[in-house]
C-alpha positions as CSV (number, residue, x, y, z in Angstrom):
1,F,-6.8,-11.9,-1.2
2,L,-4.2,-10.4,1.2
3,N,-5.8,-11.2,4.5
4,G,-7.0,-14.5,3.2
5,N,-3.5,-15.6,2.3
6,Y,-1.5,-13.6,4.8
7,P,-3.1,-13.9,8.2
8,G,-3.0,-10.7,10.3
9,T,-3.2,-8.3,7.4
10,P,-6.3,-6.1,7.1
11,A,-9.3,-6.4,4.9
12,A,-9.3,-4.7,1.5
13,N,-11.4,-1.8,2.6
14,H,-8.6,-0.7,5.0
15,I,-6.1,-0.4,2.1
16,Q,-7.9,2.8,0.9
17,T,-7.3,4.4,4.3
18,V,-3.6,3.5,4.2
19,M,-3.3,4.9,0.7
20,K,-4.7,8.2,1.9
21,S,-2.3,8.3,4.8
22,I,0.7,7.6,2.5
23,R,-0.4,10.4,0.2
24,K,-0.9,12.8,3.1
25,R,2.5,11.9,4.7
26,R,4.3,12.4,1.4
27,R,2.7,15.8,0.9
28,E,3.5,16.9,4.5
29,E,7.1,15.7,4.1
30,A,7.5,17.7,0.9
31,E,5.9,20.8,2.4
32,A,8.2,20.5,5.5
33,G,11.1,20.6,3.1
34,G,9.8,23.6,1.3
35,G,8.7,21.7,-1.8
36,V,5.8,20.1,-3.4
37,A,5.2,16.4,-3.4
38,P,5.6,14.9,-6.9
39,P,2.5,13.2,-8.4
40,V,1.9,9.7,-7.3
41,S,0.0,7.2,-9.4
42,Y,-2.9,5.2,-7.9
43,T,-0.9,2.0,-8.8
44,E,2.1,3.2,-6.8
45,L,-0.1,4.2,-3.8
46,R,-2.0,0.9,-3.8
47,H,1.2,-1.2,-4.0
48,A,2.9,0.9,-1.3
49,A,-0.2,0.5,1.0
50,L,-0.3,-3.3,0.4
51,H,3.4,-3.5,1.2
52,Q,3.1,-1.4,4.3
53,V,0.2,-3.3,5.9
54,T,1.9,-6.6,5.2
55,E,5.1,-5.5,6.9
56,E,3.1,-4.1,9.8
57,A,1.5,-7.5,10.2
58,G,4.9,-8.9,10.9
59,Y,6.0,-10.3,7.5
60,T,9.5,-9.9,6.2
61,E,10.4,-7.3,3.5
62,R,10.6,-10.2,1.0
63,E,7.3,-11.6,2.0
64,A,5.7,-8.2,1.9
65,E,7.0,-7.5,-1.6
66,K,5.6,-10.8,-2.8
67,A,2.3,-10.4,-1.0
68,S,1.8,-6.8,-2.2
69,T,2.6,-7.7,-5.8
70,D,0.3,-10.7,-5.8
71,A,-2.5,-8.8,-4.1
72,F,-2.2,-6.0,-6.6
73,H,-2.4,-8.3,-9.5
74,V,-5.5,-10.0,-8.1
75,W,-7.1,-6.6,-7.5
76,L,-6.2,-5.5,-11.0
77,G,-7.6,-8.6,-12.5
78,E,-10.9,-8.1,-10.6
79,R,-11.1,-4.5,-11.8
80,N,-10.6,-5.2,-15.5
């Protein structure tokens, strides 16, 4: 959905890689501050990754929010 409707965004299989990098970055930031990263849901990670790749593709914050929400709902519908 995302790269089909928002040219320049990556294919769906790349989203998993971005999700892992977000999780890793959050853990590293927490550890650097002497803490432990709070748990993050799969939903939150997926939405954050979709948002990130859309912004990185040059879309505005508003466009990225809409795109990530729409793409998440499409993904959720396909999963259920």
